[in-house]
N, C-alpha and C positions, 0 to 999 in steps of 0.2 A: 065182383066177390067181395062180400060180407065186411067191413070195418071192425075187427077187433080192440074190443072194450076197454080196457086200460084197466089198472087192481090200484093204481095206486090214488089213494086216497089218500093226505095231512091237514092234521091241525095246523094253523095258522095260533099261535102261539102270543103272537102280540104284532100291535103294527104304529107307525102312524099314522097320526089324523090326517093330513093330508091324503094317503095314500088309502083308508076310510073313507074320504070321501066319495073318493073318485070309484069305487065298489057299495052300492047303494044295494043292499039286505035281494032283493028282484031280477037282480040283473042278473041273466044268466055265465055270459061269457065274460072271463075275465081276458086274457086275451090268448097271441101263441108266442115260442119263444124265440124268447130278440137276439139274445148270447149267454154262452155261459161260460164262463172263470172256475177261477178254483176254489173260489167260495160263497160266491152269487149268481145265481141267477134270474135276466133281465129277462120282463114276459112286458110285451107294447100289443097295448092295450087298445078297440076297434077307437078312442078315440086321440089314438095319436104321444100316448103317453107308454115310460117304461117302469116300471113298479119293480122291483130290485127284490126278489133272492134271497135271504142268507135264515142258516141256522139259529142255532138259543144266543141268545147278547143282547149288544146294544146293535141298536141300530145302522148300521152304517149309510144308508143312504135319506134322503129328506122323502122318500113314496116308498121304504121298506115295510118290509113282510117278514116275520121270524118263525120260518115254524120247527118244529118239535123233532125233523131231520134235517141231520150233514145234507147241506147241498153237495159236497160236493159225490155223495152217491147217490145223485139223481141225472149226474148230465148225459150218464148215456144214454139213458134210458127214459131221458129228453130230446132228443136231436131238434133242432131248429128247425123255428113252423109249428110245434106241435103245438097243439090242442089244445088249455089252459078253463078251468071251467069252476065256479063254485059247485060244492057240493051238496044237493038241493035238486027238492024234486022235481023243478021243471029240467035242471040238465043231463038228466039220468038223458032226455033222446039223446045224448052229443057222445061222438066217440074220443070221448077225451082221453089225450096222455096225466093228467094228472087233475084232479078235482081236490074244492080245496075248499078246508072247514071252516070261514070265517066267523062262526055269527061271535064264535063267545075270545070269539080275539078280545085280549086289551088293545084300549088303543093310548097312541106317550105323546104328546103336543108334541112335538120338534117347530113353535115356534121361538122367541125370542124376542116380547115385546113390549114397547120403552121402554125406559129406568127413567125415572126421575131425578132429580141432585145427578143426574150427569152434567153439573157446567166442561168449558173447557181445562180448566185448574185439575181436574178429578178424570177427568179424559186425556192431561199431561202422563198426567203421573201414573196411571195404566200402558198405557200406550212406553213407556220410562220400562216401566217395573217386567210388561210378556217381552220389551224388545231386551229388554236385559237376560233373560233365560234362558232367553232361543241364540243369545248368542258365550250363556256359559255351556249350554244343557244340548248343546247341535249349529256348534260354528262355520261351519262345512259344508254341512245338508243343504241340500234346499237353496231356496231362496235370507236366506242366511244372510249371507254372503254381503248382502246389495246393505245390510241394516248401518253395517256400519262405514260403509263407505258413500253410502248417506250421508248420513252421523256426522262425521271427517271430513268429507270431500273429496276422499279419492280420485274421483271419476272410475268410471269404466274400466278402463285397465286393471286388465289380471283378475280379473270377474270372469268367469264361465260366456262362451250367448247369448244365453235363458237367461242369464241373469245381468251381462250389460246394456239386456236390451228393453226388460224390465228398470233395472236403474236411469237406462235414460227418456225412460215413460214418467215417472217420477220425481228427477232431478226437475224440472222447471216449477213442478210446485212441489217444491225443499225447500229449493233457494230460496221462491218469491211468496211468505203465508200470502193467503187471498184464499177469501168466505165459500169455501168450498160450493160448485152448485151440482145441480145436474145434465150441463152440459163435461159438464168436466167427468160424468162418471163416462157420461156416453163416450170422450174421448179413449180414458180407461179404451174400458168395454175399448176400442174396435184396434187398442195400438194391443192388447195384453190377447184376448178371448182366441183359443187355442195352442197356443206359446210355447210350445216342451213339446212332449214325449208324453209316451200309455196313456189310462182309460182316464183320468183325464191327465189335461196337459197342466203347470205350474201357474200359467197365465192365467188360468181357468182358478184352481185355487185360488190364488191369492184373492181374487173377485167374490170367491163364497166367501171368502172370513170381509172383502168393504164392506160387502151386501148384510151383513151379520150391524155391523157396526151400526151402518147403515140404516137398520131395523132396529139395534137395543138405544140408540138416537131418537130414534121418531123423524131423522132425517125422511128418509123413503117415505113412508107411509101418506104424508100426505101433501109429496107428488108426483105420487104415481099418478100420471096422466093416461087415457090411452095413448096419444101418438108415443106416450114414453115409452110407455110401455112397448107402445111396439116396434118402435129407434133401435130398445132394446133385445128385441126376442129376434132381429130379421141380422142384426150384427155375428147375435152364438149359432142365428140358425146356418150360417150363411163360413162364422168363421171354426167348428166346432165339434164331435164326436156328437152321438146324437144321444150316446152316455153322460157327457160329459156339460149335453146341452139341456137334460134334463137340471142337473146338477142345478146348473146359473138362471134356468126360468122358475124354481121352484126356491132357492137364494131367493131372486131380485120379490115373491111374492109374499113371502115372509119363513119357509119351509126347510130346514136345514139336517144333518148329519144331529146322531145323537152328544159319540167326545164333541161337536163342537156349537151344541147347544150347552153343553156343563159349563166348557169352561165357558162361554161371554154368559149365562147368570151366572154363574159368579162372579168373576171380572170385577162386573159390571153391580156387586150386587153393594150394599156400604161395606156389608165384615165381606175380608175379599183372601181368610187363611185358606181356604179351604180350594185360591182357581191352582195354582201349583200343579196337584196330582186331576186333577180332571187334562192342563197344560200334558205330562206325563203318556198318559192317556190319547191323549189325541193326536201328538207325537210319532205315536204306534202302526198310526192309518196310514199306506201306500205306501210304498219308499219314500213318498215324500208328503205326500199328498198334505200332509194334518200340518206341517215344520211348516210350508206355501200358504196354512188356510189362515195361521200360525202371525206370518209375514205380516199377511190380509192389515191382520183384524191389529194390529199393534200400529202395522201406519193407519189405518183407514182414522186412529186414532188419535196419532199423531193426525191426524192432513185437521181434524177434524176443530181439534185442540186447537 
């Protein structure tokens, strides 16, 4: 039986630098559909990475591609396992379910380069400002309750099971301030990875926020040796889902979703008046994913201060 050719050919409007680097212009096969949710569709590449397709708007994933078509309308046409290729002459021989035109897509840099001037006092100020914003605008959402519990030494009593577990992992660092080090990071990863529910568990979202701080301060790039990277990736591989693991691996490499990047860049810039607007945007991401990432940012600033 001859394979049915598809009529789905869609333009990629915008994509992250990290996604673009995985798809050189001469590469025909992009991958196969891995999963489809309300507003995103994930494609598993031959190299084992997960690209996230979405509609127009800010990029919700570090390996994100914004299409000119609403992804929700594609779900019924693209079953799991369906082939996705680039729309190019060499790929015409593939009976693909979806062809993406990537050549004219705008590239967005989703990194948070190290910012000069982030002294301990500046980091402490940023930590206080963001923690205060969270406690005022989202006091009961996600991991926010642990901020007050840590600050006032309330202990884990009264916290949800997930919040209590995060509190327990962070309390030793909070009670006895010390220089943050790679062993501390790996200990936190082992304790928090996969902790929680949903597509990206709360513990993973927290770690993504923490990793953003480790990049913007310049801490991680100069310490991310091959053995450290291998230990980190092994913890992630064993501890959480493939989709959430992709967010964490990208975060370790220095690539993040657009709402988080915009907040961190504004928060750590010399003039910080713009950051609350970006915090408001990030707070709308997921059920509590944006909130949990901001808790990671706030506590990361506090730990490095």
